[in-house]
DONU-480413 format. One line per 2 residues: number of its first residue (from 1); their letters; for each residue z, y, x of C-alpha. Coordinates in nm, 3 decimals. Layout:
<rs>
NUM> a> Z:Y:X  ...
</rs>
This chain:
<rs>
1> xx> -8.107:-0.090:-8.175  -7.970:-0.384:-8.380
3> xx> -7.664:-0.352:-8.604  -7.425:-0.494:-8.346
5> xx> -7.549:-0.246:-8.086  -7.503:0.038:-8.334
7> xx> -7.145:-0.064:-8.406  -7.051:-0.104:-8.041
9> xx> -7.205:0.231:-7.952  -7.013:0.400:-8.233
11> xx> -6.686:0.248:-8.119  -6.746:0.381:-7.767
13> xx> -6.784:0.744:-7.876  -6.506:0.996:-7.825
15> xx> -6.386:1.165:-8.140  -6.326:1.514:-8.004
17> xx> -6.105:1.759:-8.187  -6.004:1.511:-8.455
19> xx> -5.643:1.630:-8.485  -5.450:1.417:-8.731
21> xx> -5.766:1.282:-8.892  -5.667:1.408:-9.235
23> xx> -5.977:1.630:-9.264  -6.260:1.433:-9.111
25> xx> -6.579:1.601:-8.996  -6.918:1.448:-9.092
27> xx> -6.955:1.299:-8.743  -6.604:1.148:-8.763
29> xx> -6.689:1.003:-9.105  -7.001:0.839:-8.960
31> xx> -6.802:0.687:-8.672  -6.531:0.573:-8.913
33> xx> -6.793:0.391:-9.124  -6.930:0.222:-8.812
35> xx> -6.581:0.123:-8.696  -6.501:-0.032:-9.035
37> xx> -6.815:-0.242:-9.014  -6.663:-0.418:-8.712
39> xx> -6.292:-0.393:-8.804  -6.216:-0.335:-9.175
41> xx> -5.867:-0.196:-9.105  -6.002:0.087:-8.886
43> xx> -6.045:0.434:-9.033  -6.161:0.585:-8.705
45> xx> -6.140:0.564:-8.327  -6.056:0.830:-8.074
47> xx> -6.073:0.831:-7.695  -5.767:1.041:-7.613
49> xx> -5.833:1.058:-7.238  -5.914:0.861:-6.925
51> xx> -5.708:0.690:-6.659  -5.707:0.775:-6.288
53> xx> -5.988:0.522:-6.236  -6.187:0.646:-6.535
55> xx> -6.096:0.383:-6.793  -6.078:0.503:-7.154
57> xx> -5.746:0.536:-7.334  -5.827:0.461:-7.697
59> xx> -5.633:0.531:-8.017  -5.727:0.356:-8.341
61> xx> -5.660:0.510:-8.681  -5.546:0.267:-8.952
63> xx> -5.373:0.272:-9.289  -5.362:0.551:-9.547
65> xx> -5.387:0.923:-9.470  -5.116:1.107:-9.661
67> xx> -4.856:0.837:-9.603  -4.583:0.861:-9.334
69> xx> -4.752:0.920:-8.999  -4.670:0.665:-8.727
71> xx> -4.793:0.611:-8.369  -4.746:0.277:-8.191
73> xx> -4.797:0.263:-7.811  -4.811:-0.041:-7.584
75> xx> -4.886:-0.121:-7.218  -4.739:0.200:-7.077
77> xx> -4.646:-0.032:-6.790  -4.948:-0.242:-6.698
79> xx> -4.748:-0.558:-6.630  -4.592:-0.548:-6.979
81> xx> -4.901:-0.654:-7.172  -4.769:-0.900:-7.431
83> xx> -4.667:-0.647:-7.702  -5.015:-0.497:-7.719
85> xx> -5.116:-0.811:-7.910  -4.912:-0.678:-8.204
87> xx> -5.114:-0.357:-8.211  -5.444:-0.542:-8.168
89> xx> -5.361:-0.768:-8.463  -5.286:-0.465:-8.680
91> xx> -5.621:-0.318:-8.577  -5.833:-0.632:-8.606
93> xx> -5.729:-0.780:-8.939  -5.715:-0.669:-9.303
95> xx> -5.680:-0.304:-9.411  -5.329:-0.159:-9.420
97> xx> -5.161:0.031:-9.701  -4.840:0.233:-9.712
99> xx> -4.847:0.406:-9.372  -5.075:0.650:-9.186
101> xx> -5.096:0.461:-8.859  -5.236:0.522:-8.509
103> xx> -5.219:0.246:-8.247  -5.276:0.276:-7.871
105> xx> -5.276:-0.086:-7.749  -5.340:-0.011:-7.379
107> xx> -5.198:0.321:-7.266  -5.213:0.236:-6.891
109> xx> -5.550:0.058:-6.853  -5.551:0.076:-6.472
111> xx> -5.208:-0.081:-6.450  -5.315:-0.350:-6.697
113> xx> -5.629:-0.423:-6.493  -5.425:-0.460:-6.174
115> xx> -5.114:-0.620:-6.330  -4.885:-0.346:-6.202
117> xx> -4.616:-0.136:-6.366  -4.758:0.193:-6.240
119> xx> -5.091:0.371:-6.276  -5.356:0.382:-6.002
121> xx> -5.171:0.668:-5.829  -4.861:0.450:-5.804
123> xx> -4.673:0.658:-6.064  -4.449:0.520:-6.338
125> xx> -4.590:0.696:-6.644  -4.256:0.665:-6.820
127> xx> -4.096:0.892:-6.559  -4.376:1.152:-6.549
129> xx> -4.307:1.347:-6.871  -4.191:1.709:-6.854
131> xx> -3.854:1.685:-7.028  -3.579:1.580:-6.786
133> xx> -3.827:1.509:-6.504  -3.676:1.435:-6.162
135> xx> -3.836:1.354:-5.826  -3.786:0.976:-5.818
137> xx> -3.913:0.718:-5.569  -3.948:0.342:-5.556
139> xx> -3.999:0.140:-5.874  -3.954:0.454:-6.084
141> xx> -4.186:0.680:-5.879  -4.219:0.988:-6.098
143> xx> -4.521:1.157:-5.936  -4.555:1.483:-5.741
145> xx> -4.458:1.690:-6.047  -4.404:1.656:-6.420
147> xx> -4.723:1.578:-6.609  -4.917:1.513:-6.288
149> xx> -5.100:1.209:-6.425  -5.409:1.213:-6.647
151> xx> -5.259:0.942:-6.868  -4.949:1.157:-6.930
153> xx> -5.158:1.462:-7.016  -5.377:1.256:-7.250
155> xx> -5.077:1.126:-7.444  -4.903:1.464:-7.467
157> xx> -5.223:1.618:-7.609  -5.267:1.331:-7.853
159> xx> -4.910:1.334:-7.983  -4.922:1.712:-8.005
161> xx> -5.234:1.696:-8.221  -5.124:1.409:-8.447
163> xx> -4.755:1.512:-8.475  -4.630:1.178:-8.606
165> xx> -4.302:1.139:-8.787  -4.228:0.815:-8.601
167> xx> -4.329:0.678:-8.259  -4.253:0.328:-8.127
169> xx> -4.315:0.259:-7.758  -4.337:-0.116:-7.688
171> xx> -4.219:-0.262:-7.356  -4.081:-0.574:-7.188
173> xx> -3.857:-0.753:-7.091  -3.518:-0.606:-7.202
175> xx> -3.523:-0.763:-7.552  -3.389:-0.494:-7.782
177> xx> -3.430:-0.165:-7.966  -3.294:0.146:-7.793
179> xx> -3.012:0.325:-7.974  -3.039:0.629:-7.747
181> xx> -3.245:0.836:-7.990  -3.175:1.130:-8.220
183> xx> -3.179:0.911:-8.534  -2.975:0.597:-8.454
185> xx> -2.997:0.485:-8.817  -3.373:0.450:-8.775
187> xx> -3.320:0.247:-8.455  -3.091:0.011:-8.648
189> xx> -3.358:-0.021:-8.917  -3.621:-0.111:-8.658
191> xx> -3.379:-0.358:-8.500  -3.323:-0.536:-8.832
193> xx> -3.690:-0.558:-8.922  -3.803:-0.676:-8.577
195> xx> -3.507:-0.914:-8.540  -3.420:-0.761:-8.201
197> xx> -3.070:-0.654:-8.089  -2.981:-0.285:-8.100
199> xx> -2.865:-0.167:-7.757  -2.866:0.128:-7.519
201> xx> -3.106:0.119:-7.224  -2.967:0.296:-6.919
203> xx> -3.283:0.307:-6.701  -3.076:0.178:-6.409
205> xx> -2.824:0.460:-6.439  -3.002:0.759:-6.596
207> xx> -3.330:0.812:-6.780  -3.553:1.094:-6.656
209> xx> -3.896:1.209:-6.769  -3.956:0.940:-7.030
211> xx> -4.208:0.970:-7.310  -3.950:0.918:-7.585
213> xx> -3.715:1.181:-7.436  -4.000:1.434:-7.420
215> xx> -4.118:1.365:-7.775  -3.767:1.376:-7.923
217> xx> -3.700:1.708:-7.751  -4.030:1.872:-7.843
219> xx> -4.102:1.750:-8.197  -3.920:1.704:-8.525
221> xx> -4.021:1.337:-8.539  -3.841:1.045:-8.377
223> xx> -3.957:0.825:-8.087  -3.779:0.516:-7.964
225> xx> -3.831:0.225:-7.727  -3.876:-0.135:-7.841
227> xx> -3.843:-0.408:-7.578  -3.951:-0.769:-7.620
229> xx> -3.840:-1.043:-7.384  -4.016:-1.192:-7.082
231> xx> -4.224:-1.446:-7.275  -4.249:-1.375:-7.648
233> xx> -4.442:-1.645:-7.829  -4.805:-1.607:-7.930
235> xx> -4.707:-1.686:-8.289  -4.451:-1.404:-8.290
237> xx> -4.688:-1.146:-8.145  -4.993:-1.235:-8.352
239> xx> -4.844:-1.331:-8.686  -4.478:-1.247:-8.751
241> xx> -4.434:-0.924:-8.552  -4.730:-0.734:-8.710
243> xx> -4.581:-0.800:-9.056  -4.236:-0.699:-8.931
245> xx> -4.367:-0.373:-8.789  -4.538:-0.278:-9.115
247> xx> -4.223:-0.364:-9.312  -4.028:-0.093:-9.125
249> xx> -4.213:0.161:-9.343  -4.263:-0.062:-9.648
251> xx> -4.631:-0.103:-9.558  -4.849:-0.412:-9.596
253> xx> -5.197:-0.548:-9.547  -5.439:-0.558:-9.840
255> xx> -5.421:-0.902:-9.995  -5.114:-1.001:-9.794
</rs>
């Protein structure tokens, strides 16, 4: 197998039982070395689960272990794909210092493939989490029961194993940072750094079964929603926003 084939094969492997990645096994170390050969910012790669249609849900480990632990999630709704470019740019460019970072650029790969908000079962993943779940229909279809979807179970396992201090969930098109979180001061900080207005998102009346609600109830860390507009510019997503995101935690790229 040539070097390119070796790298691609390594990136496709599932890193089982990795936990937070702070104590890497020999096999994880080998995969991390292979990942860095293709993407210098990457410390390791982990398949956290699979979608209804069998597509991989992949988390990429970046930054510095031992620094504040952060998870960034995009494309929870498959027709809100623009913000994942921010996470891909963080993954694909120079190494990062100052934060222990995991990025999940495409959390709902079936929805992204079919350009639909929901997963392949027709469920809104952001209404399928256990905390505050309600039986909802229509655009906010919440599934037959809490945690019914494989994508939901994959993310709950992943966040439970990593236990980040901070989680940002990127969406469109409401253009703002949600203040409805247990640490509003952090939301204001994110708002300032991302140059987005701070506001409260009402979910059309009441929020039920969202990922941020579940995380904030279950863990000590803080999760909040970040919404970009309908058509954020390519320059913003690929150049300015990645720097802005890192600046929230005082982090930076090597050499930049």
